Every structure is written in C-alpha cells, then in structure tokens.
C-alpha positions as CSV (number, residue, x, y, z in Angstrom):
1,M,113.0,129.0,140.8
2,M,115.1,129.6,137.4
3,I,114.9,126.6,134.9
4,N,117.6,126.8,132.6
5,R,116.5,125.8,129.0
6,M,118.8,124.0,126.8
7,V,118.2,124.4,122.9
8,L,119.0,121.4,120.9
9,T,119.8,121.1,117.2
10,P,117.7,118.2,116.3
11,K,117.3,116.9,112.5
12,W,114.1,115.2,111.2
13,Q,113.5,113.5,107.8
14,L,110.5,114.3,106.3
15,P,109.1,113.2,102.9
16,D,109.1,116.3,100.6
17,K,106.5,116.8,97.5
18,E,107.7,114.0,95.6
19,G,107.7,111.5,98.6
20,E,111.6,111.5,98.9
21,M,113.1,111.9,102.5
22,A,114.5,115.5,102.8
23,M,116.3,116.8,106.0
24,E,114.9,119.6,108.1
25,V,116.9,121.7,110.8
26,I,115.3,122.7,113.7
27,T,117.7,125.2,115.6
28,S,117.8,128.5,117.4
29,L,118.5,131.7,115.3
30,A,121.7,132.2,117.3
31,N,123.0,128.8,115.7
32,L,123.0,130.2,112.1
33,R,125.7,131.1,110.0
34,P,125.8,134.4,108.2
35,G,124.1,133.9,104.8
36,S,121.6,131.3,106.0
37,T,117.9,131.9,105.6
38,A,115.2,130.4,108.4
39,E,111.6,130.6,109.0
40,V,110.7,131.4,112.8
41,I,108.7,128.4,114.2
42,S,108.2,129.6,117.8
43,L,109.6,131.9,120.8
44,Q,110.9,130.4,124.0
45,A,111.2,133.8,125.6
46,R,108.8,134.9,128.2
47,N,107.3,138.3,129.3
48,L,109.1,141.6,128.2
49,A,111.6,139.6,126.3
50,R,108.8,138.0,124.4
51,R,107.0,141.2,123.7
52,R,110.0,142.7,122.3
53,L,110.6,140.0,119.8
54,L,107.1,139.9,118.7
55,D,107.3,143.8,118.2
56,L,110.6,143.3,116.0
57,G,108.7,141.0,113.6
58,L,109.6,137.7,114.9
59,V,106.4,135.8,114.6
60,P,105.7,132.3,113.5
61,G,106.3,132.0,109.5
62,T,108.5,135.1,109.3
63,R,111.5,134.6,107.3
64,V,114.9,135.8,108.7
65,V,118.4,136.1,106.6
66,V,121.4,136.0,109.0
67,M,123.4,139.3,107.8
68,R,126.6,139.3,109.9
69,H,128.2,138.8,113.0
70,S,129.9,142.0,114.7
71,P,133.8,141.7,114.8
72,S,133.3,140.6,118.6
73,G,130.9,138.0,117.6
74,D,127.8,139.6,119.3
75,P,125.4,141.0,118.6
76,T,124.4,139.6,115.2
77,A,122.7,141.6,112.1
78,Y,119.5,139.9,110.6
79,F,117.3,141.1,107.8
80,I,113.6,140.8,109.3
81,R,110.5,142.0,107.2
82,G,112.5,144.4,105.4
83,S,114.9,145.7,108.1
84,T,118.1,145.0,109.6
85,I,117.8,144.2,113.1
86,A,120.6,143.5,115.8
87,L,120.2,140.7,118.6
88,R,122.5,139.6,121.0
89,R,123.3,135.7,121.1
90,E,121.1,135.6,124.5
91,E,118.1,136.6,122.3
92,G,118.7,134.6,119.2
93,Q,118.6,131.5,121.2
94,Q,115.0,132.1,122.1
95,V,114.0,132.1,118.9
96,L,113.6,128.5,117.3
97,V,113.5,128.5,113.7
98,R,113.5,126.1,110.6
99,Q,116.5,126.7,108.4
100,L,115.7,126.8,104.7
101,L,118.3,125.2,102.7
102,T,119.2,126.7,99.6
103,G,121.7,125.6,96.8
104,G,124.9,126.7,99.0
105,D,123.4,125.0,101.9
106,H,123.2,121.8,100.6
107,N,126.8,121.0,99.5
108,G,128.0,122.4,103.1
109,S,129.4,125.6,102.2
110,H,128.8,128.7,104.0
C-alpha cells in the first residue's frame, strides 16, 4: 500500500536571542526560490532515494543555496557542500529544510 505524503509549509514563531519573536519557516527544498538559503532538517525519502540524497551531502545541518531553475522549471540547481547539484522537484520535496532568512528575504523580495 502506498501512502501519499503532503509536505506542509508551517510557520512557527520562536524567540530569538534577544527574546523577540522571530519567524522560522520549515518547508521542502522544492518550495524555495532561487537565491534562497536553507538548512537541511530531515529527509522524508526512504530506501535508495534516501541513500542517494545522503550521498549527495543532504544531511541534517547542511546549508543549501538554490541556484536556479532550468528553463522548463525542473530540475533545479542547488549549491551543496561546494558542488552544484541538480534535483528534480520530486526529490526536492523529500528534503525538509529551515529557510534561513537573509536581508533580502525579510522584505519579501526574491
């Protein structure tokens, strides 16, 4: 029996170092726009797909930068541990990440 998994994009407010509320965004790698930076939280993939993602360096704590989408929109190029890696949307949906907000991300520009 196959179970469909839906990746949600929840947002939590967490206190930052100064005690102010900061927004943390947890989503899948496939949902990020070019120029975004994120940190891997976990992998939802199983078996060979999981092994491939781990072999590419997608382990918890790894920083990933979304480089660009192909002209057709799939695959997407990511900068991971010093290498540019292309992943299809289906693979990127299996990687849960915490988006790291930079100066440009706070004002909604991408």
